[in-house]
Residue, then its C-alpha position, 0 to 999 in steps of 0.5 A: m877724906n880723899i883731898l885732891v888738888f889741881g895745879k901743885d906747881g902753881q904758887l896757889g896749889k904749893a900753899f896748899q901742899r904746904l898747909l894740908d901736908a902740915s896739918p896733924l890730921a894729914s894721912e891720919v884722916h886725909q888722904t891727899l893727892y897733889v895733881g900738876r902737868v906731869e900727872c894730867n894735861l887740863s887740855e884734855p877732859s878724859c885724863i881729868q876724868k880718870l884721876m876723879r874716878d879713880f881717886q874718888p875725892q870728897l874734896m876737889i880743890n882746883a888751883a890750876a889755871y892758864t895764867a899767862v895774861d899776854k900770852a892768852e891773846q894769841e892762844p885763847d883756845v889754850a886758855f880756855a880749855i884749861n880755865a872753862t873746859a876743865p873746871e866745867v869737868m871737874a865742877r860735873y862730877a863734884a856735883k854728881h858725886g856730893v863732891t865739894f869742890l873750890h874753883y878760883s877766879t880773878d879779877y880780871v872778869f871785871d872791866g876795871s871802868g868802876t870806882k868803887c870795890y865790886l860786889e860778887n853779883q855786879p855785872i862782869n864784862p872782861l876786857g882780853a882773852y883771859g879774863k874771858s876764859k876766867a869768866a867762862g869757867e865761873l858760868a861753867v862751875e855755876r851751870a853744872f851745880q845747877e844742873v845736877s847737885y847731889p845731896g851734899a854738893r856744894y861749891a865755891i868760886f874765890r875770886t881773887s888778885w894780885v897773888y903771890g906766893d912760892g914761884g915767880n910773880f911780881i914782887r920777886t920781880i921788883l926786886r930782882l931789878a932794885k938789885e940790878l938797876p938804880e931805877l925804875r918806872v911802876i904803874e900807878d894808876q892800877y889799883g887792886v889788892p896783893t893776896s897771898a897764896q898762903w893767906l888763901a889757901n887757908i882762908s879756903l880751908q877754914l871755910c870748907l873744913d872744921q877743926q876736926g877736919c870733916l867737911r863744914g857746910f857753907p853757902s854754894g856761890i862765888y865769893h871775894a878773897v883778898p885781903a884788906g886795904e888798896t894800892n897801886w903797883h908803884g905803892l906795892a913795888r915800894l913796899a917790897v923793896q923797901t922791906a927788903i932793905e930794912a931786912g938787911i938785903p942790898m939794893k941799887a934801888s931805893g923806895d924813892a928811886i921807884h918812879p910812878i908812871p901811868a898805864k899807858g907809859y907801858p903797854l901790853p899786849a892785854p888790857r889789863p882793868m885799872n881797877s881790880r878792886m872786890s869788896t870780901q863783905k860776902l866773905q866775911k859774912a859767911f864766916s860770920d854765919l858759921g861762928l868763925v872768926s873771919k880774918f882778913p889783914q892788912w895786904d901790906e901786913l902779909l907782903r911785909d911778911y913774905v918780903v921777910e920770908l924771902a930774905n930769911h931764906q935767901l930768895i932775893 
């Protein structure tokens, strides 16, 4: 089976490459092509179309995205080209050729005004250009499969939040600053769920591939994919720094030296949702209906493992 992965240079793309290359089915059952910026400019639909025609994937994973939230306010056309137009091109090919298509979206499609966990079918209302471009991508993928869908064609749009993995992210920034500064100030009134890219890639593949590496049938649609629990940026920063200290990494700032501030005390060009909590009941039910054991560990367990791994590899 041919697997095409867009976004190989990002945190999620690297997680997929790590998982797929380590699989005993690699090369024997699967032929995987990883595509990054060098291989394909996602702002050029013709480049995407040529790759798909030449490689003829049966499973296509779009782990690529324009994620510069603040910069998107200055260049919305680029954000929409990568986050909306490119996924539409991929989805139309997938729908017409019986391909399974995995696409990734974000909590930023919501305005964050709710106080409970969002469900997949609740109305979306993105606040900034980044969120609007991702919302447009969701709608384009859904529309492509509704208009034309050949046998075997199916899709999953995974909404996720606060992703971290192999690359630059909030956690690594906080750890770097805690080594340099005796005190930090971090927002405490924005709530969500930190999501391990490795966990997200793993649960995505479990949904669409069986143990023999064959494509599995699952209901197409939008799924919320985050670990269990919730926190805010301040709680996340404190746990990351404390875990690093326990792992033997010297820090100038301890967990107690990370002070909470309101979001209005740290203004940014693009608005952020104050509430990014999302219910995963739909995804857990899909796993149960397929006879799979759903694995949704607590976010703090995954975070501790991640920080310890960074410490062991001297990446802090």
